[in-house]
BAFI-3210 file (N, C-alpha, C; in Angstrom, 3 decimals, decimal comma, padded with zeros to 6 digits):
// residues 113
n [1|2|3|4|5|6|7|8|9|10|11|12|13|14|15|16|17|18|19|20|21|22|23|24|25|26|27|28|29|30|31|32|33|34|35|36|37|38|39|40|41|42|43|44|45|46|47|48|49|50|51|52|53|54|55|56|57|58|59|60|61|62|63|64|65|66|67|68|69|70|71|72|73|74|75|76|77|78|79|80|81|82|83|84|85|86|87|88|89|90|91|92|93|94|95|96|97|98|99|100|101|102|103|104|105|106|107|108|109|110|111|112|113]
n.u [062,102|063,098|061,692|063,167|062,474|063,353|064,418|062,003|060,694|060,257|059,289|058,833|056,469|057,241|059,402|061,918|062,193|064,024|063,322|064,542|064,448|065,363|066,157|066,245|068,185|067,415|068,421|067,905|066,369|064,449|061,406|059,709|059,491|057,641|056,229|054,056|051,134|049,788|048,121|046,204|043,592|042,826|042,396|045,522|046,991|048,346|051,415|054,157|055,748|058,979|059,996|062,065|062,962|063,125|060,950|058,635|055,883|053,767|051,019|048,834|049,512|051,816|053,072|055,658|056,600|057,436|060,352|061,586|063,426|065,661|068,387|070,656|070,285|067,622|067,284|065,358|064,701|062,868|062,769|061,131|060,045|059,274|057,733|053,823|051,329|049,247|051,149|051,572|051,728|052,260|054,690|055,222|057,514|056,721|056,923|056,930|057,167|057,890|055,060|054,980|053,881|055,726|056,272|057,279|058,294|057,231|057,377|058,028|056,249|055,888|054,878|054,589|052,984]
n.v [128,881|126,356|123,431|120,891|118,282|116,320|113,237|111,550|108,903|105,887|105,238|104,209|104,197|107,768|107,933|109,565|112,117|113,733|116,528|117,697|120,565|121,713|124,878|126,310|128,044|130,239|133,167|135,647|135,050|133,975|135,241|133,132|130,168|127,337|124,165|122,232|119,296|116,012|113,936|110,487|110,565|112,451|116,078|119,054|120,075|123,315|122,669|123,421|127,088|129,613|132,619|135,058|136,610|134,699|134,746|132,377|129,958|127,418|124,898|123,753|120,393|120,337|121,646|121,594|119,471|119,708|121,035|123,915|125,048|126,958|126,732|127,666|130,262|129,670|126,931|124,500|123,183|120,955|119,163|116,111|115,171|112,339|111,186|110,351|107,522|109,425|111,743|110,342|111,017|112,333|114,533|118,191|121,153|124,239|127,884|131,468|133,612|137,061|137,104|134,317|131,041|128,173|124,704|121,643|118,202|117,039|114,288|110,859|110,616|107,731|106,550|103,814|101,742]
n.w [-021,849|-020,079|-017,435|-015,277|-013,700|-010,861|-009,557|-007,936|-007,018|-005,094|-001,942|001,669|004,451|006,396|005,523|003,342|-000,218|-001,882|-003,983|-007,349|-009,165|-012,694|-013,839|-017,506|-019,744|-019,551|-018,228|-016,455|-012,983|-012,036|-010,932|-009,352|-008,041|-008,215|-006,239|-007,223|-007,497|-008,419|-007,212|-008,014|-009,681|-007,627|-007,590|-009,389|-007,116|-005,076|-003,484|-002,468|-002,573|-003,813|-003,301|-005,296|-003,378|-001,051|000,229|001,442|000,827|001,673|001,277|004,110|004,611|004,103|005,692|008,361|007,400|004,753|002,824|001,135|-001,083|-002,840|-003,565|-005,485|-008,230|-010,079|-009,621|-007,621|-004,044|-002,994|-000,010|001,466|004,105|006,685|004,797|003,095|002,675|001,680|000,340|-002,123|-006,020|-008,753|-008,815|-009,272|-011,370|-011,324|-012,725|-013,534|-015,570|-016,743|-018,105|-019,054|-018,982|-017,157|-017,305|-015,464|-016,100|-014,488|-012,170|-010,317|-007,226|-004,890|-002,548|-000,123|002,287]
ca.u [062,837|062,588|062,440|063,860|062,303|063,872|064,247|061,085|060,818|059,404|060,056|057,923|055,902|058,066|060,914|061,922|062,706|064,294|062,833|064,976|063,452|066,381|065,420|067,648|067,541|067,376|069,675|067,357|066,459|062,810|060,961|058,478|059,094|056,350|055,456|052,126|050,928|048,559|047,798|045,803|041,628|042,042|042,926|046,108|047,455|049,952|052,855|055,278|056,865|059,691|060,157|063,454|063,606|063,325|060,141|057,817|054,872|053,217|050,404|049,071|049,716|053,237|053,928|056,683|057,222|058,318|061,639|061,319|064,676|066,376|070,220|071,224|068,715|067,295|067,835|064,667|064,608|062,035|062,868|059,914|060,085|057,941|056,411|052,365|051,288|048,258|051,616|051,844|051,419|053,096|054,813|055,056|057,765|056,469|057,300|056,549|057,908|056,974|053,609|054,883|053,981|056,263|056,137|058,090|057,455|056,693|057,874|057,136|056,718|055,409|055,540|054,303|052,169]
ca.v [128,495|124,085|123,121|119,086|117,714|114,718|112,599|110,843|107,466|104,605|105,441|103,607|105,716|108,177|107,707|111,362|112,088|115,138|116,199|118,510|121,359|123,019|125,703|126,885|128,904|131,563|134,064|135,961|135,191|133,357|135,482|132,210|128,221|126,068|122,883|121,256|117,861|115,729|112,402|110,000|110,712|114,674|117,955|119,442|121,131|123,115|121,978|125,006|128,305|129,848|133,697|134,919|137,624|134,144|134,385|131,004|130,027|126,197|124,035|122,501|119,645|120,243|122,416|121,171|118,259|119,689|122,238|124,081|125,978|127,647|127,612|128,179|131,455|128,928|125,555|124,422|121,395|120,563|118,292|116,035|114,388|111,947|110,615|109,359|106,575|110,163|111,846|110,032|112,022|113,338|116,151|118,760|122,326|125,549|129,173|131,753|134,950|137,818|136,288|133,589|130,086|127,043|123,749|120,554|117,178|115,990|113,273|110,467|109,905|107,252|106,477|102,905|102,134]
ca.w [-020,776|-019,930|-016,547|-015,429|-012,287|-010,737|-007,322|-007,720|-006,813|-004,250|-000,970|002,525|005,057|007,002|004,895|002,970|-000,875|-002,242|-006,134|-007,967|-010,317|-012,751|-014,885|-018,109|-021,314|-019,254|-016,966|-014,926|-011,426|-011,916|-009,508|-008,438|-008,477|-007,230|-006,415|-007,422|-007,502|-008,428|-006,894|-008,537|-009,164|-007,621|-008,632|-008,555|-005,951|-004,571|-002,332|-001,953|-003,834|-003,001|-004,761|-005,236|-002,077|-000,218|001,125|000,898|000,881|002,176|001,707|005,174|004,069|003,680|006,734|008,985|006,519|003,187|002,860|-000,057|-001,326|-004,223|-003,338|-006,847|-008,622|-010,522|-008,684|-006,355|-004,610|-002,516|000,655|001,653|005,069|006,928|003,984|003,909|001,310|000,854|-000,292|-003,832|-006,696|-009,658|-008,414|-010,761|-010,804|-012,141|-013,013|-014,202|-015,956|-017,701|-017,939|-019,447|-017,429|-017,296|-016,213|-015,713|-017,116|-013,273|-010,921|-009,757|-005,904|-004,828|-000,598|-000,028|003,753]
c.u [061,877|062,977|062,345|063,336|062,705|064,194|063,049|061,448|059,643|060,250|058,647|057,513|056,988|059,152|060,992|062,202|062,698|063,697|063,708|063,913|065,199|065,604|066,653|066,316|066,882|068,123|069,217|067,076|064,904|062,519|059,572|059,677|058,279|056,579|054,699|052,585|050,419|048,752|046,761|044,239|041,448|043,321|044,424|046,330|048,406|050,928|054,149|055,771|057,353|059,652|061,359|064,130|063,480|061,917|059,387|056,481|054,475|052,254|050,517|048,946|051,360|054,133|054,905|057,299|058,318|058,638|060,954|063,143|065,118|067,622|070,995|070,079|067,700|066,993|065,948|064,669|063,589|062,410|061,795|060,470|058,817|057,083|055,024|052,393|049,966|049,362|051,872|051,040|052,569|053,037|056,000|056,315|057,219|056,929|056,648|057,345|057,933|055,438|053,166|054,622|054,611|056,324|056,556|057,224|056,402|057,720|057,528|057,237|055,258|055,404|053,559|054,121|052,772]
c.v [126,160|124,121|121,021|118,940|116,198|115,145|111,852|109,285|106,499|104,756|104,935|104,788|105,610|108,033|109,291|111,115|113,549|114,993|117,765|119,703|122,283|123,770|125,991|126,997|130,027|132,263|134,418|134,806|135,262|134,434|134,695|131,150|128,210|125,069|122,537|120,048|117,340|114,177|111,976|109,848|112,344|115,340|117,811|120,813|121,662|122,607|123,279|125,525|129,167|131,659|134,004|135,847|135,992|133,533|132,681|130,523|128,027|125,874|123,567|121,964|119,466|121,132|121,858|119,756|118,408|120,519|121,857|125,529|126,143|127,970|128,173|129,271|130,531|127,326|125,529|123,613|121,536|119,148|117,569|114,411|113,798|111,250|110,026|108,595|109,237|111,421|111,325|110,131|112,174|114,829|117,114|120,165|123,140|126,320|130,165|133,188|135,664|138,093|135,234|132,019|129,063|125,710|123,101|119,554|116,689|115,163|112,323|109,919|108,956|106,521|104,776|102,226|100,189]
c.w [-020,331|-018,403|-016,445|-013,769|-012,081|-009,620|-007,020|-006,842|-005,566|-002,916|000,403|003,611|006,359|006,673|004,224|001,337|-000,884|-003,729|-005,870|-009,355|-010,566|-013,910|-016,231|-019,292|-020,706|-017,894|-016,418|-013,681|-012,001|-010,702|-008,589|-008,526|-007,600|-007,133|-006,227|-007,128|-007,753|-008,332|-008,200|-008,256|-008,897|-008,730|-008,339|-008,003|-005,261|-003,513|-001,810|-002,704|-002,947|-003,714|-004,145|-004,582|-001,489|000,427|000,826|001,421|001,010|001,831|003,127|004,880|004,254|004,702|007,953|008,210|005,566|003,704|001,762|-000,174|-002,744|-003,206|-004,448|-007,276|-009,147|-010,757|-007,584|-006,248|-003,096|-000,672|001,344|002,146|005,832|005,810|004,267|002,699|001,017|000,068|-001,578|-004,866|-007,792|-008,889|-009,498|-010,772|-011,795|-011,743|-013,289|-014,788|-016,778|-018,218|-018,768|-017,875|-017,619|-016,826|-016,832|-016,508|-015,728|-013,179|-009,885|-007,994|-005,161|-002,720|-000,604|001,855|004,252]
res [x|x|x|x|x|x|x|x|x|x|x|x|x|x|x|x|x|x|x|x|x|x|x|x|x|x|x|x|x|x|x|x|x|x|x|x|x|x|x|x|x|x|x|x|x|x|x|x|x|x|x|x|x|x|x|x|x|x|x|x|x|x|x|x|x|x|x|x|x|x|x|x|x|x|x|x|x|x|x|x|x|x|x|x|x|x|x|x|x|x|x|x|x|x|x|x|x|x|x|x|x|x|x|x|x|x|x|x|x|x|x|x|x]
***
């Protein structure tokens, strides 16, 4: 299974970006797809996750600003609104399947003040 993340870029504070992660190499629906991020000098942290059931979970900082969705079974998007400079980070998508842990390559989001 390979995860390909895209959609990062440079945006001004208050702006929006949509990240997309596509999983390939698997026919079954992945049970969960998750976005993490790692800001410069900080630990990696969970941003949002969505189960194949549709249930979602958000980090507190993401609630009300970010929306995770899985339109296609193994494609997950992260709509990010009202971005802040503190949201600057490399965003990674991650998934699990049968005990295997998969990571995408990361996409850089830079929010200027």
